[in-house]
N, C-alpha and C positions, 0 to 999 in steps of 0.2 A: 599584537601578531599577525604577520601577514607572508604568508607562502608563494613564492612567486611560481605561478605553473609554469613547467615544463612540458613541450610537445612531444619530442622523439620521433620516433620513426612509427607513422601510421598504419594501422595491420589491415590486411586486404580488404575489399568489398566482402568476397566469401567469409571470412572469417569473424566481421561485424555480423553480415545477415544471417550465420548461424548462431552467434552469440544471441543476437534478438530474438530468432526463433525459441532459443532454449530457455529464455527468461519467461517467452510467451506459456509455454508447455508448464516450465514451474508455479507462475501463478494461477493458471488455468486450472491445474491439478491441487493449486490451495484449496479451492472452493468446495474440490470435493472431498477432500481430506478434512477438512472442517467441519463440513456436513456430515459424514460416518462418525466424526468423532463426538460430536453432540447428540449422536443416539444414543449415547451410554455415560457421559459426564456431564454435568454439570456447566452452565457456558462460564460463570465468572471465574470456577476453577481451573479449564481449559485455559481458557484467556490469560489469564494471571502465571499459571506454569508454564503457556508459552513463551510469555514476553521475556522471563525472566529467564528460561533456557537460551533462548535466543541472543539476550546479553551475554551469557558464560560462551556462546558458540563464537559471539562476534570479537570479544576478547582475546579466545585464541588464535582468531584468523588473523586478527591485528597485530599480534606478536610475531608470528609465524610472518608475516609480508612487511615486516619492520626491516626482517635480514634480505628482501631481494631489492635487487637495485632498481627497480621499476617504482619501488615506493620510498625513493630518496627522501622526498619532499615530508612522507609522514614521518620518517626519522628524524629528519633535521627539526620539525616542528615540537617532536617529543623532547628532543634534547633543550630546545631552548624554554620548552614549559609553557604552562598556560596561566593566565591570570585569571582574575574574580569576574571579569565581563566575559572571559572566554567562556568559562564554567557556565554562566548565568545562558548566555547563548544558546550553550549546549543543554541546558536545561529545558527551557521554553521550545526550542526546536523539538528535544526527546518527547515531548508532552504532547505537542500536536500531532508532531510525524509519527509517533512510533505508539504511544501511548493512549490518545485518543483516536487515532486512524485504524491500528491493528486492535483494539479493543473493541470498538465500534464495529469493525469487520467481523470478528468471531462471533460474537455477541450476537450481533444481527442476524446471523447466519442461522440463528437457531430457531429466529422465528419467521422467515422468510425463506424464499427458495433461491438457487444457487440461479436462476434467470431474472430476476428480479436486483437480486445482490452483484449480480456483474454489470447489468444495465447501469442501474445507480452509481457504481464505482467507475463505472467507463466517464461518466458526464463528470469527474473530476476537472479536464480543461475550463469546463463553464464557471466550475464557482472558484477556480483560481481567477478567469478574466474578472467575475464580476467584484470579486476582493482586490484584484488588482488595479480596476479602476476607482474604487473608492481608496485605496493608498496611493491615489494617484500616480501609480507606475506606468498604467495604459490608458490611452483614450477611449471611451466608448462611441464608436463609430456605429453607421446605421447598419454595416454587415453583421457587426458584432450581436447588436440588438435585436436585428431577423433572428440570427442563429439560436440566441439564449432564449427568445420566445415559441420557436418550433421546437428546440428540446423539451422544454417545458410541457408544452401540448404532449411530447411523447410522453413524458413522466406521466401526466394525467391520464392519457390514454391506458398504459399498462397497469395503472392502480385501479382503471374502471374495468381492463378486463377481469381484475382478480376478485374485485366486488369491494365496490367503498364501503367501507363500515368503521365506526368507532371502535368498534369490539373485535377486529379484524385481525388476527394473529398477523399474515403478513404486513399490516400497514403498520404496526408496532415492530417488526424488524426492518421494514423499508427505513421507518423513524432514525431508527441505530442505527442502521448502515449509512444511512446520509449524513448523521453527525460526524462519523468516520471519515466520511470522504471530505467532509468539510474542516475537518483537523487535517487532512493532509494537505487540501489547500491552502489553507493559514500556512503551514509549515513551508509550501513552497513560495508563497508571498514574502514572510518572513525571511527566509532562507536565500533570497535573491539579494538583499540587504548586505549577507554577510560572506555570500559564495567566496568572493576575492580573496578572504583572510584566509581560508583554510582548505586543504588540498582534499579530495573525496573521501580517502580511507579515513581520514583522522574525524571529517564531520560524519561521516556514516557511522563511526565506532561508538565516537562518544554522543552521540544522540541514541544511540540504542541504549548504551550503559544507562544515561539518565531514564530513559523510558523504561526500561527494567527496574531502576532502581525504585521509581514512583510507583508502582505496582507490587513491590515488593513485599509491603505489608501486609495484602488484600492475599498475596500467595500464601505468606505464613500463615494468617489465619484459615485458609483454607485448608492447608497443609496440616493445620493442628485440630481443625473439626474432623478431617478425616480419620485421625487418629490410631488407629493399630494397623500392624501391616499388614493384617488379613485385610481390612476395608481396602489398603491399597492392590492388593492383589486383586481384588474384587473387578477392576477394571479389565476388560479384553485386551489381547494384545494391539487389534487397529486402533485403540484409544491412544498408546506410547507409541505406536509406528505412524501416525498422524501427527502427534505434538513433534517427533523428533522430526519428522519430514517439517513442517511450517515453519520452525525454528532456526534449522540448520540450511534450509536450502530458500524457503520462500522470505525468511527476513533476514539473514546473514548471507550466503554466499549469493543471493540474487541482489541483494542493495547494492552490492560492491561490483557485481557483473554490470548493474544499471549505470552505474556512477562513472563507471571505466567507459561504457559505450558511449554516453555522455561526452565525454572526452572528447571523441573525434567526429561526433554528430551534433547538430546543431536538434534544441530540445524540441521544436515543430515535426522534425524530421523523426525523432523517436518517438513521439505523441502519437504520429500518424500509425506508425504499427500497432500502439496499444487497441487501437481500434478491432483488433484480431481478436483480441482478448475476450471481451463478452461471449463471439462467438464460437470460441472454443470453449467456453466454460458453459454456455448452453448447452453445446453438445454432449457433452460431458454426463450433465446432467440428465438428459433425457436417456443418455445409453446404458447409465450406470445408477443412478435413481430413479429413473421411472418417471421424472419430472416432465409435465405436460404443459404447455404454453397455448392460451389460448390466442383466437386471431388478433382479439385488441391488443393484447400483450405483446404479441409480436409484432404486430404495426407501430404499438407505441413506442417499442425499442427501436423500427428503423427511424420512428421520427426523432428520437433520440438522438441516436446516431448520426443523423443524417445533419442535425442542427450543429454537432460539436463538430462535425468534415467542414460545414461551412466556414466555421467561426476560423478552424484552425487552417484552411486552404489559405486565408487572407495573407497569414504570415508568411507565407512562402513567396510572396510577392514583392 
């Protein structure tokens, strides 16, 4: 099945800029919401519930958007149906882009700081580049190799600032977060091969649905384990508020807006704005959670971001 992209009248620069700023704000507060909720609830429970709830919200958004003229491509795709190959594509993209990425992000934040999580997540373009080279989708140039080396040095400095130890809780959280970021990188690389086959709403919706279905057995097991209604009520309201925020805004609405903006901007242009995310998330962690980064951690973060920026700057030339 192939869906032809329709251009339509592009929105103004002001609208695009406002949307990007809104996305950065949503994802920056995402770190804060996860960190607050994980103070009261076990990470596997929270992560699985969040993904299942996000899948539910994505279905509602999909059904609403199908009635809008702007999503005519998605409506045509639904009428034409999906083959087994389509479902297989949605399954493995949902696993890497939703289950592995968001599960790793949520669980990783239980054991590391917002500062570390934000910086590691911001290195996703580097992971994507490495995989793209391995899959022969891009060539390894000297600039790219140097940039990756600088970014890797930054990660080492950041870990040194926290105190490298096999038993360090932060190191465990960093590793889990890294796995989540690698999952998103695999999603981007594999998604490049099939991006022209589906419109953004269809791709986002069904990836999210399959990602939720993958963790549904975990969510059911965790729900049974909680038992009586009294145990559910024991969770304070911030847990449910944060879960609702992460499922509806960070997972569903934000992904739809992201791909909408991507329709009018080059991927490299949009990626350049994402470098503001670790700055915003770090500021929120310091202001609301009392986190403090050492000079080595901050220096490592600057090195890591500089490496990513150095690589990405070449794409605009």
